[in-house]
LOSEKOL-490851 format. One record per residue (C-alpha): residue number from 1; residue in one letter; x, y, z. Coordinates in pm, 1 decimal, padded with zeros to 6 digits, always signed. Example, Ala and Ser with C-alpha at 12.3 -4.5 7.8 and 13.67 -1.06 7.14 Angstrom:
BEGIN
ATOM   n res        x        y        z
ATOM   1   A +01230.0 -00450.0 +00780.0
ATOM   2   S +01367.0 -00106.0 +00714.0
end
This chain:
BEGIN
ATOM   n res        x        y        z
ATOM   1   M +04369.4 +02273.2 +03039.8
ATOM   2   S +04126.4 +02120.8 +03298.9
ATOM   3   D +04221.6 +01855.5 +03540.1
ATOM   4   Q +03875.9 +01710.0 +03476.6
ATOM   5   P +03887.7 +01346.8 +03336.9
ATOM   6   S +03744.7 +01297.6 +03006.7
ATOM   7   V +03407.4 +01131.6 +02954.7
ATOM   8   V +03593.9 +00811.9 +02813.6
ATOM   9   D +03823.4 +00803.9 +03115.7
ATOM  10   T +03529.8 +00835.2 +03352.4
ATOM  11   L +03345.1 +00554.7 +03164.1
ATOM  12   R +03643.3 +00332.1 +03202.3
ATOM  13   V +03638.8 +00388.2 +03576.5
ATOM  14   V +03261.7 +00309.4 +03591.3
ATOM  15   R +03336.1 -00008.9 +03374.0
ATOM  16   E +03597.9 -00129.7 +03618.5
ATOM  17   F +03371.0 -00064.3 +03909.7
ATOM  18   L +03084.7 -00264.6 +03748.5
ATOM  19   R +03336.5 -00550.7 +03674.9
ATOM  20   L +03439.6 -00553.2 +04038.9
ATOM  21   A +03089.9 -00548.9 +04160.5
ATOM  22   R +02984.7 -00843.7 +03939.9
ATOM  23   K +03290.3 -01034.0 +04050.5
ATOM  24   A +03195.1 -00967.1 +04433.9
ATOM  25   V +02849.6 -01117.9 +04359.4
ATOM  26   V +02993.0 -01417.8 +04186.1
ATOM  27   D +03278.8 -01469.2 +04448.8
ATOM  28   A +03019.3 -01450.6 +04722.3
ATOM  29   R +02812.4 -01723.8 +04548.6
ATOM  30   H +02507.8 -01521.1 +04565.3
ATOM  31   I +02442.6 -01513.0 +04194.2
ATOM  32   E +02113.1 -01696.7 +04214.9
ATOM  33   A +01986.9 -01463.9 +04495.1
ATOM  34   M +02095.1 -01156.7 +04305.2
ATOM  35   I +02041.9 -01246.5 +03947.7
ATOM  36   E +01829.6 -00931.9 +03871.9
ATOM  37   I +02107.7 -00710.8 +04011.8
ATOM  38   D +02366.6 -00893.8 +03825.6
ATOM  39   T +02166.6 -00859.3 +03505.3
ATOM  40   L +02134.5 -00497.7 +03551.3
ATOM  41   M +02504.1 -00454.5 +03618.5
ATOM  42   Q +02583.5 -00662.4 +03308.3
ATOM  43   I +02350.3 -00437.8 +03097.7
ATOM  44   A +02527.1 -00127.0 +03239.8
ATOM  45   Q +02865.9 -00284.1 +03167.0
ATOM  46   V +02772.0 -00350.3 +02806.9
ATOM  47   E +02629.3 -00007.8 +02765.4
ATOM  48   T +02934.5 +00142.4 +02908.5
ATOM  49   D +03159.7 -00056.0 +02657.9
ATOM  50   R +02933.4 +00055.1 +02375.3
ATOM  51   Q +02954.1 +00415.2 +02479.4
ATOM  52   I +03335.6 +00397.2 +02510.0
ATOM  53   A +03362.9 +00251.8 +02159.0
ATOM  54   V +03128.4 +00517.9 +02011.6
ATOM  55   L +03325.6 +00808.3 +02169.1
ATOM  56   E +03671.7 +00655.9 +02071.6
ATOM  57   R +03536.0 +00612.2 +01707.0
ATOM  58   A +03425.9 +00970.8 +01701.0
ATOM  59   A +03747.5 +01094.4 +01841.0
ATOM  60   G +03948.6 +00880.3 +01585.8
ATOM  61   S +03744.4 +01012.5 +01292.9
ATOM  62   S +03777.2 +01367.7 +01396.6
ATOM  63   K +04157.7 +01329.9 +01383.0
ATOM  64   I +04160.0 +01224.2 +01008.7
end
């Protein structure tokens, strides 16, 4: 067995980094100056959540 994390585990780490990055922008009160960056991070966060859900559904259906 490999010590390499699963794709879902890696996506969860990425999701947390994105959440923290967006929080840093908001906490610094730079949201207006960085709206394009925040929007891109939000899109990446949503896509990460979507991909996690897809992979978890696929893993769940393969166990049936």
